[in-house]
C-alpha positions as CSV (number, residue, x, y, z in Angstrom):
1,M,96.8,113.4,135.9
2,T,94.0,110.8,135.5
3,L,94.4,107.5,133.7
4,L,92.2,108.7,130.9
5,E,94.3,111.9,130.6
6,I,97.5,109.8,130.3
7,A,95.8,107.7,127.6
8,K,94.8,110.9,125.7
9,D,98.4,112.1,125.8
10,M,99.5,108.8,124.3
11,Q,97.4,109.6,121.1
12,S,100.2,111.9,120.1
13,K,102.6,108.9,119.8
14,S,100.2,107.0,117.6
15,Y,101.2,106.0,114.1
16,A,98.0,106.1,112.1
17,P,98.8,107.4,108.6
18,Y,96.1,105.1,106.9
19,S,93.1,105.5,109.1
20,G,93.9,108.8,110.9
21,Y,92.3,107.1,114.0
22,K,94.6,107.7,116.9
23,V,94.3,105.6,120.0
24,G,96.2,105.9,123.3
25,V,95.9,103.8,126.4
26,A,97.1,103.7,130.0
27,L,97.1,100.3,131.8
28,L,97.1,100.4,135.6
29,C,99.0,97.4,137.1
30,E,98.1,96.1,140.5
31,D,101.4,97.4,141.8
32,G,100.6,101.0,140.8
33,T,102.7,101.0,137.7
34,I,101.1,102.6,134.6
35,I,102.1,101.1,131.2
36,T,101.1,103.1,128.2
37,G,100.5,102.2,124.6
38,C,99.3,103.5,121.2
39,N,98.2,102.1,117.9
40,V,100.8,101.4,115.3
41,E,99.4,101.0,111.8
42,N,101.1,99.2,108.9
43,I,100.4,99.3,105.1
44,S,99.7,95.6,105.6
45,Y,96.6,96.1,107.7
46,G,96.9,92.7,109.4
47,A,100.3,93.8,110.8
48,T,98.7,96.7,112.6
49,I,98.8,96.6,116.4
50,C,96.2,98.2,118.5
51,A,97.0,100.4,121.5
52,E,95.5,97.9,124.0
53,R,97.7,95.0,122.8
54,T,100.7,97.3,122.8
55,A,100.3,98.1,126.4
56,F,99.6,94.5,127.5
57,V,102.6,93.2,125.6
58,K,104.8,95.9,127.1
59,A,103.5,95.1,130.6
60,I,104.0,91.4,130.3
61,S,107.5,91.9,128.8
62,E,108.4,94.0,131.8
63,G,107.3,91.3,134.2
64,K,103.9,92.6,135.1
65,N,101.1,90.1,135.6
66,G,98.3,91.8,137.6
67,F,96.1,94.5,136.1
68,S,93.4,96.8,137.7
69,K,92.1,98.9,134.9
70,I,92.8,100.4,131.5
71,A,91.8,103.8,130.0
72,I,91.4,104.1,126.3
73,S,91.2,107.4,124.5
74,V,90.4,107.7,120.8
75,S,90.6,110.6,118.4
76,G,87.0,110.0,117.1
77,D,83.8,111.6,118.1
78,E,82.3,108.3,119.4
79,I,83.5,106.8,122.6
80,G,85.9,104.0,121.6
81,T,85.9,100.5,123.0
82,P,88.4,97.7,122.4
83,C,88.0,95.8,119.2
84,G,87.2,92.1,119.3
85,M,90.8,91.0,118.9
86,C,92.0,93.2,121.7
87,S,89.1,92.0,124.0
88,Q,90.1,88.4,123.3
89,F,93.7,89.3,123.9
90,M,92.9,91.0,127.2
91,S,90.8,88.1,128.4
92,E,94.0,86.2,128.9
93,F,95.2,88.6,131.6
94,V,92.2,90.2,133.3
95,D,89.1,89.1,135.2
96,A,85.4,90.0,134.8
97,N,85.6,93.0,137.1
98,F,88.6,94.6,135.3
99,E,87.7,98.2,134.7
100,V,87.7,99.5,131.1
101,I,87.4,103.3,130.9
102,C,86.6,104.5,127.3
103,G,86.8,108.1,126.1
104,N,86.6,110.2,122.9
105,N,88.0,113.5,121.6
106,K,85.2,115.5,123.2
107,G,86.2,114.6,126.7
108,E,83.2,112.2,127.2
109,S,83.8,108.8,128.8
110,K,82.1,105.7,129.9
111,T,83.3,102.9,132.2
112,Y,82.6,99.2,131.7
113,K,83.4,96.0,133.5
114,F,85.4,93.7,131.3
115,S,82.5,91.2,131.4
116,E,80.3,93.8,129.6
117,I,82.9,94.3,126.9
118,M,83.6,90.6,126.4
119,P,80.8,88.5,127.9
120,I,82.1,85.2,126.4
121,A,85.7,84.7,125.6
122,F,87.4,81.7,124.0
123,Y,89.6,79.7,126.4
124,S,91.7,76.6,125.8
125,T,90.5,73.6,127.9
126,S,94.0,73.5,129.4
127,V,93.5,77.0,130.9
128,N,91.4,77.3,134.1
129,K,89.3,80.5,133.8
130,E,86.8,81.2,136.4
131,M,86.4,84.9,135.6
132,L,83.5,84.8,133.0
């Protein structure tokens, strides 16, 4: 099963009663572990968590700290990419060459380098980032 197929399967676990937009992800760690995630909506929209952040939070909480690529599969017709909040969140943990595989419900996909998704990220001056 490909990373994108695993992400597509994760859409079935999505909780999206408000938007109906289901997102599943599969995050490949450098050690070969795959961490999955899905979006979880909330009536208070600000409390909603995207699939990408779900996977990264799970990975970090399980002691993972090196990541190779992520596959994102959405229930919509357009190829889905990470939102700005998720891109900023991911910038904490990945480098410019991190692979982002994006797919839609028609089986179409496109692969990006993280630097294409998030060309300029915000960093604290106390954090040394050489990636972007």
